[in-house]
Backbone as a chain_set.jsonl record, in Angstrom:
{"seq": "MSLPPAPPHLATVTTTLRHTVRLVHASTGARLRGLDAHLEPAPAGWTVRVLPDVLVVAVRADAPVPAVPPKVVVTLTDGALADVLVVPPLTGRPPRTFVVDLTAPEVEVVVHPVPSTLTVVLTTPSTGAPRTGVAVTARATSGPDPKPSVALPEVDPGTYRSAPVEWTAAFTPLDLLVGGQPLRTFAVDVATSTTTAHLVDTT", "coords": {"N": [[65.983, -31.023, 38.176], [64.746, -27.711, 39.254], [62.615, -25.0, 38.846], [63.059, -21.31, 39.573], [60.187, -19.8, 41.236], [57.694, -18.039, 39.78], [57.973, -14.519, 39.368], [55.838, -12.528, 41.109], [52.838, -11.083, 39.615], [52.152, -8.071, 38.623], [49.581, -5.822, 39.097], [48.103, -2.975, 36.987], [46.927, 0.674, 36.178], [45.276, 2.313, 35.053], [45.698, 6.209, 34.38], [44.214, 9.131, 34.098], [44.348, 11.804, 32.009], [42.061, 14.368, 33.735], [41.076, 17.212, 33.808], [41.889, 20.415, 33.716], [43.124, 22.956, 35.54], [43.437, 26.519, 35.7], [44.128, 29.705, 36.936], [43.343, 33.215, 36.011], [45.288, 36.541, 35.07], [43.222, 39.71, 34.632], [43.912, 41.611, 33.446], [46.431, 41.166, 32.661], [47.224, 38.658, 31.748], [48.601, 36.793, 32.103], [49.542, 33.747, 33.892], [48.561, 32.35, 36.984], [50.646, 32.226, 40.114], [51.421, 30.263, 42.454], [49.98, 28.752, 44.311], [47.471, 26.376, 46.512], [45.705, 23.92, 46.247], [42.754, 21.651, 46.522], [40.936, 18.468, 46.477], [36.464, 18.675, 46.221], [33.656, 17.323, 47.424], [36.501, 14.562, 47.691], [36.099, 12.384, 45.666], [36.773, 8.808, 45.568], [40.113, 7.591, 43.915], [40.503, 10.439, 42.453], [42.624, 12.889, 41.833], [44.719, 15.703, 42.666], [47.083, 17.503, 41.283], [49.443, 19.984, 42.234], [51.092, 21.832, 39.912], [53.237, 24.623, 39.336], [51.701, 26.806, 38.432], [49.377, 26.376, 37.035], [47.225, 23.889, 37.748], [46.523, 20.099, 37.983], [44.21, 17.104, 37.22], [43.358, 14.047, 38.022], [42.269, 11.005, 37.273], [42.131, 8.079, 37.879], [41.204, 4.846, 35.771], [39.902, 2.649, 37.22], [38.002, 3.966, 38.446], [35.414, 4.886, 40.627], [32.549, 6.324, 39.171], [31.407, 9.594, 41.117], [29.35, 10.265, 43.151], [28.192, 12.965, 43.477], [30.041, 15.74, 41.939], [32.752, 16.865, 41.427], [35.037, 19.935, 43.062], [37.307, 21.794, 42.529], [38.87, 22.95, 45.632], [40.499, 26.329, 45.349], [43.394, 28.051, 47.281], [44.876, 31.107, 47.093], [48.559, 31.182, 47.353], [50.245, 33.244, 47.993], [50.619, 36.485, 49.732], [50.572, 39.338, 49.28], [50.369, 39.223, 46.608], [47.844, 38.325, 46.732], [46.55, 41.025, 47.021], [46.271, 42.735, 44.973], [44.413, 42.107, 44.296], [41.35, 40.551, 43.098], [39.587, 39.149, 45.417], [36.75, 38.166, 45.861], [35.869, 37.248, 49.054], [34.517, 34.054, 50.866], [32.331, 32.295, 52.345], [32.92, 31.132, 55.448], [35.182, 29.364, 54.152], [38.726, 29.981, 54.024], [41.034, 33.252, 53.373], [40.849, 34.734, 50.543], [39.993, 32.544, 48.732], [39.7, 30.24, 46.323], [36.424, 28.72, 44.627], [36.222, 26.266, 42.23], [33.827, 24.864, 39.606], [34.358, 22.284, 37.304], [33.337, 22.252, 34.537], [34.42, 22.001, 32.519], [36.79, 20.427, 30.402], [39.759, 21.76, 30.025], [39.945, 24.562, 31.534], [39.323, 27.971, 32.852], [40.439, 30.49, 35.087], [38.691, 33.938, 35.235], [40.591, 36.255, 36.907], [40.39, 39.041, 38.166], [42.337, 42.296, 38.328], [42.673, 44.731, 41.348], [41.149, 48.397, 42.635], [43.865, 50.333, 41.068], [45.312, 53.475, 40.17], [46.954, 55.487, 38.673], [49.847, 58.121, 38.641], [50.718, 60.611, 36.884], [54.0, 62.873, 37.141], [54.775, 65.039, 35.718], [57.347, 67.257, 34.182], [59.178, 70.113, 32.868], [61.613, 70.196, 29.839], [63.449, 71.473, 29.78], [63.951, 73.416, 32.15], [63.041, 71.905, 33.837], [61.268, 71.893, 35.472], [58.463, 71.751, 36.904], [55.258, 70.015, 34.891], [53.127, 72.075, 33.8], [48.914, 72.596, 34.193], [48.497, 70.818, 31.983], [46.552, 68.723, 29.695], [46.046, 65.007, 30.387], [46.208, 61.919, 29.7], [45.537, 59.095, 29.744], [45.254, 56.221, 27.671], [43.93, 53.638, 25.756], [45.696, 50.813, 24.073], [44.403, 49.408, 22.268], [41.507, 48.226, 21.794], [37.416, 48.801, 20.513], [37.012, 52.223, 18.134], [36.305, 55.273, 18.961], [39.055, 54.791, 21.209], [39.133, 53.736, 24.619], [39.631, 55.603, 26.983], [41.578, 57.248, 30.243], [41.104, 60.525, 32.151], [43.807, 61.881, 33.495], [43.839, 64.434, 36.15], [45.261, 67.377, 36.907], [46.164, 66.894, 40.26], [48.927, 68.193, 41.734], [50.724, 71.469, 41.888], [51.423, 69.92, 38.221], [51.824, 66.998, 38.52], [49.653, 64.936, 38.319], [47.056, 62.353, 38.185], [44.876, 60.229, 38.614], [41.099, 58.467, 39.183], [40.73, 55.777, 41.321], [40.548, 52.505, 39.239], [40.242, 49.73, 37.296], [42.552, 48.169, 35.314], [41.987, 47.222, 32.535], [42.582, 44.733, 30.032], [42.52, 46.221, 27.974], [44.276, 48.613, 28.526], [46.498, 47.004, 28.765], [49.642, 47.524, 26.807], [49.495, 50.859, 27.77], [48.514, 54.263, 26.354], [50.322, 57.611, 26.8], [49.231, 60.62, 27.191], [49.171, 63.973, 26.648], [48.155, 66.972, 26.324], [46.715, 65.564, 23.827], [48.455, 64.821, 22.648], [50.298, 61.72, 21.831], [53.289, 60.441, 24.86], [54.5, 58.722, 25.699], [54.454, 55.287, 25.959], [53.591, 52.59, 28.124], [53.32, 50.618, 30.599], [50.987, 49.923, 33.252], [51.682, 48.708, 36.836], [50.805, 46.214, 37.74], [50.889, 44.456, 40.134], [50.508, 46.347, 42.354], [48.967, 48.926, 43.76], [49.28, 51.864, 43.399], [50.589, 53.419, 41.045], [53.707, 55.271, 39.511], [54.769, 57.416, 37.668], [57.283, 59.483, 35.735], [58.16, 61.876, 34.012], [59.261, 63.616, 31.21], [58.154, 66.47, 29.711], [57.948, 66.418, 26.354], [56.263, 66.836, 24.41]], "CA": [[66.117, -29.058, 37.921], [63.463, -26.723, 39.809], [62.699, -23.465, 38.749], [62.241, -20.443, 40.857], [58.751, -19.441, 40.933], [57.933, -17.072, 38.734], [57.428, -13.137, 40.427], [54.239, -12.18, 41.507], [52.088, -9.667, 38.971], [52.05, -6.445, 39.453], [48.503, -4.907, 38.675], [48.284, -1.724, 36.347], [45.835, 0.879, 37.018], [45.674, 3.75, 34.092], [45.697, 7.838, 34.92], [44.103, 10.3, 32.79], [44.51, 13.564, 32.895], [40.509, 15.058, 33.087], [41.067, 18.599, 34.626], [43.369, 21.377, 34.091], [42.313, 24.425, 35.925], [44.233, 27.606, 35.588], [44.087, 31.048, 37.447], [44.41, 34.383, 34.983], [45.805, 37.64, 35.763], [42.204, 39.742, 33.609], [44.748, 42.902, 32.61], [47.937, 40.85, 31.963], [46.22, 37.462, 30.486], [49.303, 35.728, 33.081], [48.624, 32.73, 34.952], [48.474, 32.986, 38.784], [51.377, 31.282, 40.65], [51.756, 30.627, 44.785], [48.547, 28.039, 44.64], [47.295, 25.769, 47.057], [44.405, 23.26, 46.126], [42.127, 19.949, 46.798], [39.375, 18.462, 45.722], [35.612, 18.443, 47.58], [34.346, 16.009, 47.636], [37.067, 14.243, 46.975], [36.234, 11.378, 45.259], [37.722, 7.978, 44.99], [40.267, 7.726, 42.66], [40.857, 11.59, 41.88], [43.636, 13.141, 42.884], [44.786, 17.52, 42.426], [48.605, 18.547, 40.932], [49.473, 21.396, 41.927], [51.994, 22.335, 39.567], [53.489, 26.478, 39.745], [50.813, 27.891, 37.512], [48.135, 24.851, 36.713], [46.455, 22.577, 38.696], [45.982, 19.228, 37.105], [43.154, 17.133, 37.905], [43.242, 12.859, 37.236], [41.618, 10.066, 37.473], [42.046, 6.141, 37.998], [40.368, 4.456, 34.997], [38.765, 2.333, 37.236], [37.141, 4.917, 39.508], [33.332, 4.886, 40.074], [31.839, 7.167, 39.176], [30.775, 9.972, 41.87], [27.536, 11.095, 43.092], [29.103, 14.517, 43.52], [30.862, 16.097, 40.9], [33.985, 17.403, 43.059], [34.845, 20.977, 42.227], [38.329, 22.138, 42.862], [39.372, 25.128, 46.003], [41.931, 26.605, 45.14], [43.88, 29.775, 47.721], [46.438, 31.867, 46.478], [49.112, 31.204, 48.823], [50.642, 34.931, 47.946], [49.608, 37.057, 49.962], [50.56, 39.854, 48.597], [49.468, 39.551, 45.212], [46.398, 38.388, 46.183], [45.99, 42.074, 47.748], [46.223, 43.66, 43.978], [43.098, 41.149, 43.206], [39.887, 41.5, 43.371], [38.794, 37.988, 46.024], [35.438, 37.86, 46.902], [35.481, 36.568, 51.164], [33.493, 33.417, 51.226], [31.665, 31.805, 53.88], [33.31, 29.243, 56.178], [36.187, 29.64, 53.792], [39.972, 30.807, 54.167], [40.964, 34.492, 52.429], [42.347, 33.872, 48.909], [40.339, 31.43, 48.902], [38.164, 30.302, 44.957], [35.462, 27.635, 44.529], [36.199, 26.135, 40.41], [33.617, 24.0, 39.296], [35.167, 20.936, 36.348], [32.33, 21.713, 33.674], [35.259, 21.732, 30.759], [38.281, 19.822, 30.46], [40.34, 23.024, 30.322], [38.785, 25.34, 33.034], [40.114, 29.417, 33.052], [39.259, 31.026, 35.974], [39.884, 34.626, 34.937], [41.047, 36.664, 38.719], [41.182, 41.381, 38.021], [42.952, 43.315, 39.085], [41.587, 46.216, 42.127], [40.956, 49.359, 41.028], [44.427, 51.158, 40.889], [45.48, 54.853, 40.401], [48.297, 56.207, 37.876], [50.211, 59.167, 38.77], [51.728, 61.02, 36.626], [54.321, 64.044, 37.384], [55.888, 65.997, 34.477], [58.604, 68.455, 34.471], [59.167, 70.954, 31.573], [62.679, 69.644, 29.386], [64.753, 73.068, 29.736], [64.714, 73.345, 32.987], [63.147, 70.4, 35.659], [60.234, 72.977, 36.481], [56.724, 71.364, 36.738], [54.116, 71.31, 33.998], [51.23, 72.119, 35.502], [48.517, 73.12, 33.446], [47.717, 70.493, 30.045], [45.186, 67.41, 28.877], [46.443, 64.526, 30.587], [45.165, 61.005, 29.439], [46.146, 57.829, 29.536], [44.701, 55.8, 26.403], [44.308, 52.044, 25.603], [46.003, 50.403, 23.418], [43.054, 48.196, 22.299], [39.987, 48.462, 21.936], [37.004, 49.662, 19.625], [36.859, 54.02, 18.21], [37.071, 55.392, 19.78], [39.966, 53.569, 21.812], [38.133, 53.703, 25.828], [40.618, 56.232, 28.281], [40.812, 57.887, 32.002], [41.831, 61.515, 32.629], [44.716, 62.023, 35.219], [43.544, 65.859, 36.57], [46.285, 67.912, 38.159], [45.873, 67.271, 41.821], [49.543, 69.079, 42.228], [51.443, 71.524, 40.502], [53.283, 69.193, 37.302], [51.434, 65.907, 38.785], [48.479, 64.552, 37.9], [46.572, 61.638, 38.834], [43.549, 58.974, 37.963], [40.65, 57.969, 39.447], [40.841, 54.319, 40.84], [39.667, 52.303, 37.959], [40.341, 48.888, 37.139], [43.427, 48.972, 33.96], [41.736, 46.1, 32.07], [43.131, 44.657, 29.456], [43.086, 47.542, 26.386], [45.134, 49.374, 28.563], [48.13, 47.158, 28.393], [49.898, 48.771, 27.521], [48.512, 51.898, 27.735], [49.761, 55.544, 25.74], [50.105, 58.632, 27.523], [48.246, 61.209, 25.672], [49.909, 65.364, 26.657], [47.206, 67.696, 25.305], [46.249, 64.96, 22.998], [49.58, 64.018, 22.224], [51.161, 60.986, 22.331], [54.387, 60.787, 24.61], [54.802, 57.764, 26.363], [53.15, 54.227, 26.134], [54.052, 51.993, 28.953], [52.013, 49.598, 31.953], [50.914, 49.75, 34.662], [52.694, 48.067, 37.779], [50.027, 45.814, 38.536], [51.509, 44.605, 41.339], [50.864, 47.305, 43.574], [47.648, 49.732, 43.717], [49.65, 52.509, 43.017], [51.477, 53.022, 39.695], [53.588, 56.505, 39.431], [55.914, 57.286, 36.271], [58.287, 61.12, 36.209], [58.424, 61.886, 32.941], [59.605, 65.123, 31.076], [56.954, 66.55, 28.658], [58.594, 66.109, 25.048], [55.098, 67.07, 23.04]], "C": [[64.758, -28.685, 38.556], [64.109, -25.651, 39.61], [62.522, -22.931, 39.702], [60.953, -20.411, 40.339], [58.939, -18.316, 40.478], [57.282, -15.603, 39.439], [56.248, -12.966, 40.398], [54.114, -10.448, 40.34], [52.048, -8.668, 39.205], [50.419, -6.103, 38.338], [48.797, -3.311, 38.401], [47.109, -0.395, 36.634], [46.619, 2.401, 36.167], [45.195, 5.237, 34.728], [45.429, 8.438, 33.969], [44.155, 11.606, 33.09], [42.821, 13.54, 32.39], [40.364, 16.733, 33.285], [42.065, 19.241, 33.99], [42.215, 22.677, 34.208], [43.716, 25.679, 35.807], [43.555, 29.185, 36.401], [44.647, 32.368, 36.702], [44.269, 35.602, 35.284], [44.689, 38.553, 34.702], [43.2, 40.252, 32.446], [45.777, 42.208, 31.449], [47.606, 39.878, 30.321], [47.987, 36.222, 31.353], [48.904, 34.902, 33.797], [49.355, 32.965, 36.768], [49.498, 32.847, 39.439], [51.469, 31.194, 42.256], [50.1, 29.685, 45.002], [49.172, 26.913, 45.532], [46.091, 25.267, 46.995], [43.712, 21.708, 46.564], [40.709, 20.226, 46.531], [38.172, 17.989, 46.679], [34.368, 18.571, 47.405], [35.151, 15.56, 46.698], [37.128, 12.514, 46.729], [36.992, 10.169, 45.2], [38.938, 7.65, 43.817], [41.211, 9.127, 41.939], [41.793, 12.015, 42.771], [43.895, 15.07, 41.8], [46.219, 17.348, 42.591], [48.5, 19.529, 41.675], [51.133, 22.265, 41.509], [52.428, 24.214, 39.518], [52.491, 26.79, 38.86], [49.84, 27.265, 36.699], [48.104, 23.839, 37.392], [45.584, 21.299, 37.906], [45.108, 17.898, 38.246], [42.467, 15.505, 37.285], [42.26, 12.31, 38.082], [41.458, 8.967, 37.595], [41.339, 5.243, 36.502], [38.998, 3.614, 35.773], [38.772, 3.032, 38.922], [35.617, 4.908, 39.164], [33.476, 6.065, 40.18], [30.976, 8.317, 40.259], [29.642, 10.561, 41.748], [27.639, 12.57, 43.54], [29.609, 14.404, 43.204], [32.29, 16.441, 41.996], [34.119, 18.863, 42.167], [37.065, 21.048, 42.968], [38.092, 23.482, 44.428], [40.282, 25.402, 46.54], [42.288, 28.22, 46.581], [45.019, 29.804, 47.449], [47.717, 31.984, 47.808], [49.625, 32.765, 49.101], [49.612, 36.156, 48.247], [49.022, 39.01, 49.617], [50.61, 40.133, 47.386], [48.135, 39.246, 45.215], [45.749, 39.737, 46.917], [45.797, 43.085, 47.113], [44.868, 42.635, 42.769], [42.003, 40.849, 43.555], [39.427, 39.666, 43.906], [37.368, 38.024, 46.298], [35.679, 37.041, 48.226], [34.581, 35.557, 49.902], [33.937, 32.472, 52.514], [32.117, 30.592, 54.155], [34.64, 28.887, 54.882], [37.872, 30.556, 54.056], [40.064, 32.565, 53.617], [41.28, 33.914, 51.049], [41.627, 33.109, 48.689], [39.2, 31.242, 46.928], [37.879, 29.147, 45.285], [35.374, 27.136, 43.271], [35.345, 25.051, 40.211], [34.733, 23.387, 38.059], [33.556, 20.862, 35.684], [33.409, 21.722, 32.435], [36.917, 20.579, 31.249], [39.408, 21.071, 30.483], [39.389, 23.986, 30.902], [39.719, 26.704, 33.644], [39.258, 29.953, 34.266], [39.967, 32.648, 35.76], [39.311, 35.955, 36.101], [40.832, 38.484, 38.211], [41.315, 41.665, 39.439], [42.074, 44.637, 40.283], [42.19, 47.201, 41.401], [42.378, 50.038, 41.961], [44.34, 52.536, 40.622], [46.62, 55.285, 39.636], [48.586, 57.682, 37.888], [51.262, 59.869, 38.403], [53.224, 62.375, 36.764], [55.252, 64.368, 36.111], [56.701, 67.164, 34.854], [58.902, 68.959, 33.218], [60.584, 70.193, 30.924], [64.167, 70.151, 29.589], [64.768, 72.985, 30.742], [64.215, 72.943, 34.55], [61.533, 71.313, 35.791], [58.518, 71.557, 35.945], [55.837, 71.401, 35.77], [53.054, 71.366, 34.301], [50.104, 72.907, 33.893], [47.58, 72.839, 31.975], [46.677, 69.675, 30.901], [46.274, 66.616, 29.932], [45.699, 62.4, 30.882], [45.589, 59.491, 29.175], [44.658, 57.123, 28.463], [44.292, 54.521, 25.627], [44.905, 51.999, 24.731], [45.505, 49.721, 22.506], [42.168, 48.243, 22.477], [38.71, 48.917, 20.89], [37.601, 51.45, 19.601], [36.096, 54.444, 19.032], [38.068, 54.542, 21.674], [39.584, 54.767, 24.111], [39.922, 54.953, 26.687], [40.358, 56.583, 29.172], [42.004, 58.761, 32.087], [42.415, 61.569, 33.758], [44.063, 63.852, 35.362], [45.003, 65.902, 37.342], [46.152, 68.094, 39.52], [47.264, 68.022, 43.013], [50.509, 69.563, 41.122], [52.329, 70.74, 39.424], [52.429, 67.753, 38.113], [50.0, 65.937, 39.003], [48.341, 63.129, 38.116], [45.486, 60.955, 39.103], [43.023, 59.123, 39.006], [41.43, 56.39, 39.894], [40.196, 53.513, 40.344], [40.979, 50.779, 37.73], [40.771, 49.365, 35.338], [43.259, 47.551, 33.539], [43.324, 46.088, 30.345], [44.031, 45.857, 28.068], [43.96, 48.83, 27.179], [46.524, 48.607, 29.078], [48.154, 46.781, 27.54], [49.154, 49.868, 27.002], [49.269, 53.366, 27.19], [49.326, 56.545, 26.527], [50.016, 59.68, 26.814], [48.527, 62.96, 27.189], [49.439, 65.993, 25.798], [46.999, 67.005, 23.384], [47.491, 64.335, 22.472], [50.072, 62.955, 22.796], [52.16, 61.631, 23.074], [55.154, 59.786, 24.881], [54.273, 56.269, 26.211], [54.131, 52.978, 27.394], [52.971, 51.316, 29.634], [51.618, 49.413, 33.102], [51.269, 48.834, 35.908], [51.288, 48.019, 38.703], [50.072, 44.714, 39.937], [51.103, 45.048, 42.303], [49.207, 48.184, 43.266], [48.153, 50.563, 43.073], [50.945, 52.568, 41.707], [52.204, 55.003, 39.343], [55.146, 56.43, 38.314], [56.344, 58.49, 36.666], [58.412, 60.924, 35.304], [58.524, 63.232, 32.544], [59.261, 65.222, 29.551], [58.167, 66.744, 27.19], [57.907, 66.901, 24.145], [55.321, 68.362, 22.182]], "O": [[63.756, -29.368, 38.34], [65.25, -25.252, 39.844], [62.012, -23.449, 40.695], [60.609, -20.87, 39.25], [59.944, -17.614, 40.597], [56.179, -15.633, 39.986], [55.605, -13.373, 39.43], [54.756, -9.401, 40.262], [51.843, -8.362, 40.379], [50.343, -6.18, 37.112], [49.422, -2.55, 39.14], [46.316, -0.703, 37.524], [47.614, 3.105, 36.341], [44.297, 5.254, 35.571], [46.144, 8.452, 32.967], [44.037, 12.274, 34.117], [42.331, 13.064, 31.366], [39.404, 17.324, 32.792], [43.104, 18.644, 33.708], [41.243, 23.128, 33.602], [44.898, 25.345, 35.874], [42.379, 29.501, 36.215], [45.835, 32.689, 36.656], [43.196, 35.95, 35.778], [45.063, 38.296, 33.558], [43.395, 39.853, 31.298], [45.963, 42.389, 30.246], [47.631, 39.994, 29.096], [48.207, 35.06, 31.01], [47.888, 35.127, 34.454], [50.283, 33.548, 37.329], [49.633, 34.047, 39.68], [51.577, 32.138, 43.038], [49.249, 30.053, 45.812], [50.33, 26.501, 45.602], [45.208, 25.905, 47.568], [44.43, 20.767, 46.901], [39.884, 21.133, 46.417], [38.37, 17.236, 47.632], [33.84, 19.67, 47.237], [35.054, 15.739, 45.484], [37.828, 11.669, 47.286], [38.1, 10.381, 44.707], [38.478, 7.445, 42.694], [42.195, 9.035, 41.204], [41.914, 11.76, 43.969], [43.417, 15.433, 40.725], [46.703, 17.096, 43.694], [47.384, 20.027, 41.822], [51.926, 22.907, 42.197], [51.475, 24.952, 39.768], [53.169, 27.611, 38.243], [49.553, 27.77, 35.614], [48.985, 22.995, 37.557], [44.462, 21.369, 37.404], [45.242, 17.739, 39.459], [41.536, 15.433, 36.483], [41.651, 12.727, 39.068], [40.286, 8.665, 37.369], [40.218, 5.272, 37.009], [37.807, 3.646, 35.463], [39.281, 2.738, 40.004], [34.928, 4.917, 38.144], [34.179, 6.765, 40.909], [29.781, 8.031, 40.339], [29.061, 11.132, 40.825], [26.626, 13.049, 44.05], [30.278, 13.388, 43.391], [32.49, 16.143, 43.173], [33.617, 19.062, 41.061], [37.682, 20.293, 43.719], [37.435, 24.521, 44.372], [40.842, 25.098, 47.593], [41.52, 29.175, 46.705], [45.94, 28.988, 47.48], [47.717, 32.662, 48.836], [49.455, 33.371, 50.159], [48.614, 36.629, 47.705], [47.959, 39.629, 49.656], [50.89, 41.273, 47.017], [47.319, 39.551, 44.344], [44.607, 39.663, 47.371], [45.396, 44.14, 47.604], [44.577, 42.503, 41.58], [41.81, 40.999, 44.761], [39.004, 38.908, 43.034], [37.124, 37.772, 47.478], [35.566, 35.833, 48.019], [34.172, 35.845, 48.777], [34.91, 32.125, 53.184], [31.969, 29.493, 53.621], [34.931, 27.693, 54.96], [37.895, 31.771, 54.252], [38.962, 33.098, 53.485], [41.832, 32.876, 50.686], [42.314, 32.238, 48.155], [38.288, 31.976, 46.548], [38.59, 28.437, 45.997], [34.286, 27.477, 42.805], [35.874, 24.004, 40.582], [35.816, 23.949, 37.893], [32.723, 19.999, 35.962], [32.977, 21.371, 31.337], [37.646, 20.291, 32.198], [39.957, 20.983, 31.581], [38.185, 24.061, 30.66], [40.546, 26.635, 34.553], [38.044, 29.934, 34.468], [41.162, 32.878, 35.941], [38.189, 36.453, 36.189], [41.938, 38.811, 37.781], [40.933, 41.527, 40.601], [41.062, 45.265, 39.973], [42.978, 47.291, 40.459], [42.273, 50.271, 43.165], [43.212, 52.987, 40.823], [47.521, 55.479, 40.452], [47.837, 58.473, 37.317], [52.343, 59.97, 38.984], [53.023, 62.907, 35.673], [56.313, 63.841, 35.778], [56.544, 67.861, 35.857], [58.884, 68.106, 32.331], [60.816, 69.266, 31.701], [65.309, 69.691, 29.589], [65.765, 72.315, 31.012], [64.556, 73.264, 35.689], [60.782, 70.784, 36.61], [57.998, 70.939, 35.016], [55.395, 72.514, 35.483], [52.232, 70.751, 34.979], [50.527, 73.517, 32.911], [46.79, 73.48, 31.283], [46.193, 69.771, 32.028], [47.237, 67.255, 30.356], [45.059, 61.879, 31.796], [45.964, 59.09, 28.073], [43.471, 57.446, 28.522], [44.52, 54.737, 24.437], [44.975, 53.08, 24.147], [46.355, 49.31, 21.716], [41.833, 48.332, 23.658], [39.25, 49.733, 20.143], [38.29, 51.969, 20.48], [35.279, 53.857, 19.741], [37.671, 54.039, 22.725], [39.784, 55.915, 24.508], [41.105, 54.613, 26.658], [39.172, 56.54, 29.502], [43.197, 58.458, 32.11], [41.88, 61.387, 34.851], [43.903, 64.373, 34.258], [45.63, 65.073, 38.002], [46.036, 69.214, 40.019], [47.159, 68.31, 44.205], [50.975, 68.993, 40.135], [53.559, 70.74, 39.476], [53.572, 67.439, 38.447], [49.332, 66.727, 39.671], [49.398, 62.514, 38.255], [45.081, 61.251, 40.228], [43.63, 59.655, 39.935], [42.332, 55.861, 39.245], [39.046, 53.469, 40.783], [42.19, 50.821, 37.946], [40.217, 50.093, 34.514], [44.04, 46.686, 33.933], [44.247, 46.785, 29.922], [45.135, 46.125, 27.594], [44.268, 49.854, 26.57], [47.451, 49.204, 29.627], [47.36, 45.978, 27.05], [48.375, 49.857, 26.049], [50.428, 53.61, 27.526], [48.18, 56.553, 26.976], [50.684, 59.769, 25.784], [48.113, 62.919, 28.347], [49.848, 65.937, 24.638], [47.078, 67.562, 22.289], [47.408, 63.278, 21.846], [50.335, 62.938, 23.998], [52.444, 62.797, 22.801], [56.32, 59.735, 24.487], [53.098, 56.36, 26.567], [55.328, 52.733, 27.238], [51.803, 51.437, 29.265], [52.102, 48.594, 33.883], [50.811, 47.746, 35.559], [50.781, 48.738, 39.564], [49.059, 44.368, 40.545], [51.192, 44.367, 43.325], [48.463, 47.739, 42.392], [47.795, 50.486, 41.898], [51.94, 51.852, 41.596], [51.416, 55.89, 39.015], [56.125, 55.685, 38.273], [56.007, 58.857, 37.791], [58.823, 59.784, 35.089], [58.022, 64.095, 33.263], [59.675, 64.588, 28.581], [59.241, 67.312, 27.387], [58.462, 67.56, 23.266], [54.579, 68.606, 21.231]]}, "num_chains": 1, "name": "protein.A"}
């Protein structure tokens, strides 16, 4: 009685996680989504996988040590998002591209928002008429004392607007002061270059 031939032996290769890369919004701390990425150079046995908000770099156990450590080239695929972020152009690269050194197991790239304005339209509670001639200030809710603040000068009757500034994490959220008194706490819309709020002055 003859036995059937043994099945061929299948070699196994171990792959280990080497790096994770995240792009993080400087103001909100949120991870950026809509990414495309590749390794450059692309050593044998190295791969990069694009997940919704993180890049994962894995290496085969039998991969030779590369002569040149690879970098991750990341491109934001969401053009509308990129328009409100500071992404310096890189010569010879597509727009909205970052080149990230793999210097640690977990790499975080902080991406700053473009300067944006905050406009507040104030009305009086009884008549709805424009609330004119008051001092309007956006004050950070965190940070050192006295907390950082941004003035909103009156540009039209009852309309107050800041200069374009980077609204840092300290202003997420912010306190809006009218005549030095807190009126409302809210967050600037980081998805646009201008935020407008219509408020009744109840201070």
